[in-house]
Structure formats: structure tokens, C-alpha cells
C-alpha positions as MATLAB code, in Angstrom:
seq = 'MRDCLFCKIINGEIPSEKVYEDDEILAFKDINPKAPVHILIIPKKHISSAMEIKENDESLIGKIFTVIAKIAKEQKLDNGYRIINNCGEDGGQEVMHLHFHLLGGKKLSIDI';
ca = [
      90.669   96.777   66.346;
      93.311   98.181   63.819;
      96.009   99.331   66.723;
      95.093   96.754   69.105;
      98.362   94.633   70.105;
      96.511   91.669   70.818;
      94.416   91.863   67.858;
      97.731   91.865   65.501;
      98.653   88.795   67.383;
      95.384   86.861   66.684;
      95.711   88.305   63.143;
      99.757   86.991   62.796;
     100.569   90.503   62.379;
     102.799   90.126   65.365;
     104.384   86.755   66.093;
     103.620   84.911   69.471;
     104.580   81.435   71.056;
     101.189   80.098   70.963;
     100.135   77.126   73.527;
      96.446   76.916   72.315;
      94.200   77.981   69.498;
      90.692   77.548   68.457;
      88.251   79.866   66.343;
      87.466   81.610   69.600;
      90.506   81.603   71.984;
      94.027   82.191   71.850;
      96.603   81.615   74.395;
     100.493   82.193   74.197;
     103.549   82.714   76.335;
     103.807   86.140   77.913;
     107.116   87.884   76.435;
     107.860   89.099   80.039;
     106.824   86.624   82.239;
     106.486   86.826   86.012;
     106.342   82.978   86.936;
     108.016   80.315   85.152;
     104.512   79.717   83.811;
     103.290   82.751   82.402;
     100.494   82.526   79.542;
      98.004   84.944   78.490;
      94.557   83.657   77.378;
      92.486   86.039   75.194;
      89.146   85.822   73.190;
      89.819   86.428   69.166;
      86.559   88.843   69.614;
      88.017   92.199   70.777;
      86.383   93.333   74.159;
      88.170   95.851   75.704;
      87.958   94.933   79.266;
      85.873   93.047   81.634;
      83.872   96.006   81.821;
      82.548   95.563   78.436;
      81.632   91.736   78.621;
      78.084   91.687   77.763;
      75.204   89.007   78.260;
      75.881   87.576   74.821;
      79.508   86.838   75.886;
      78.554   84.604   78.764;
      79.503   81.431   76.981;
      82.739   82.642   75.422;
      83.962   83.888   79.010;
      82.923   80.544   80.519;
      85.037   78.713   77.806;
      87.877   80.587   78.413;
      88.021   79.306   82.168;
      87.559   75.807   80.615;
      90.816   76.319   78.261;
      92.614   77.715   81.257;
      92.242   74.719   83.351;
      93.277   72.426   80.071;
      96.425   74.700   79.863;
      97.080   74.391   83.480;
      96.880   70.607   83.350;
      99.248   70.493   80.372;
     101.686   72.644   82.075;
     101.353   70.537   85.100;
     100.407   72.938   87.620;
      99.084   70.394   89.956;
      99.964   72.249   92.954;
      97.997   75.455   92.068;
      98.116   78.516   89.844;
      96.919   81.810   89.858;
      94.500   83.687   87.179;
      94.325   87.293   86.939;
      92.276   90.099   84.949;
      93.545   93.415   85.273;
      90.349   95.708   84.448;
      90.770   99.120   83.189;
      93.170  101.759   83.854;
      93.100  101.827   87.265;
      93.229   98.090   87.483;
      96.328   98.036   85.983;
      95.408   96.872   82.489;
      97.870   97.891   79.792;
      96.530   96.208   76.688;
      92.953   97.082   76.091;
      92.023   93.622   75.081;
      90.178   91.230   77.341;
      92.865   88.933   78.419;
      93.616   86.945   81.545;
      97.006   85.951   83.100;
      97.877   82.179   83.985;
     100.532   82.164   86.467;
     102.090   79.114   87.852;
     105.311   76.771   88.460;
     106.410   78.247   91.943;
     104.659   79.373   94.911;
     103.123   82.659   94.136;
     103.307   85.924   96.604;
     100.940   87.995   97.097;
     102.605   90.961   95.550;
     103.079   89.173   91.912;
];
């Protein structure tokens, strides 16, 4: 998608502080962190939101959660962490590219 912020990050048009990358997934630090650890995990394939996930995306979505667990371990989030996916406008999604927030590094409140 030409004007998708996350697609531009994937393509290197906008810099990011990467923490993980492979052929299908990119993870980078959020520029406006809500916790000591706040990392965004995105598929390189443009999927607008969780509402757009198709059957053929199942293995990619499963892999994203495996990558999240790996990153959480590398970040030493041994006491726990939160994974958030905002879905659609009413769900608070601001960038229309599927992404997951990994938050941790402190005791998280419900209202984060």
C-alpha cells in the first residue's frame, strides 16, 4: 500500500529501531512507548486489520505469536507482558496495517 505508514517502514522509506526481522515479519520499537518495553510486531504482507485475516494467513499469524514469545524472552519479560491488537476504528486502530503491541517491563494497569 503506497500510503501505509507500516509498509513504508517495511520498505525502508521511514527509519525504525528494529528488534526482529525475517522474510515475513518485522518488529520495531514504538516511537511513543506506553511501557519500558513497547514493540510493534507486523506482518510484511499488508493486511489492514484482524478483520481482514484470511484462512491462508493462519500460519503467518501463528508465526507472529511465536516471534512475540521470542522477543519477550530476549527482552527479559519474565514476569509477564501484554499483547494488544486494536482492530478497526472503533477498536482504536490508528494505522490500518495489522500490528500487535508487545508491552512490558513494569506492572501494567488495566487502563494502558
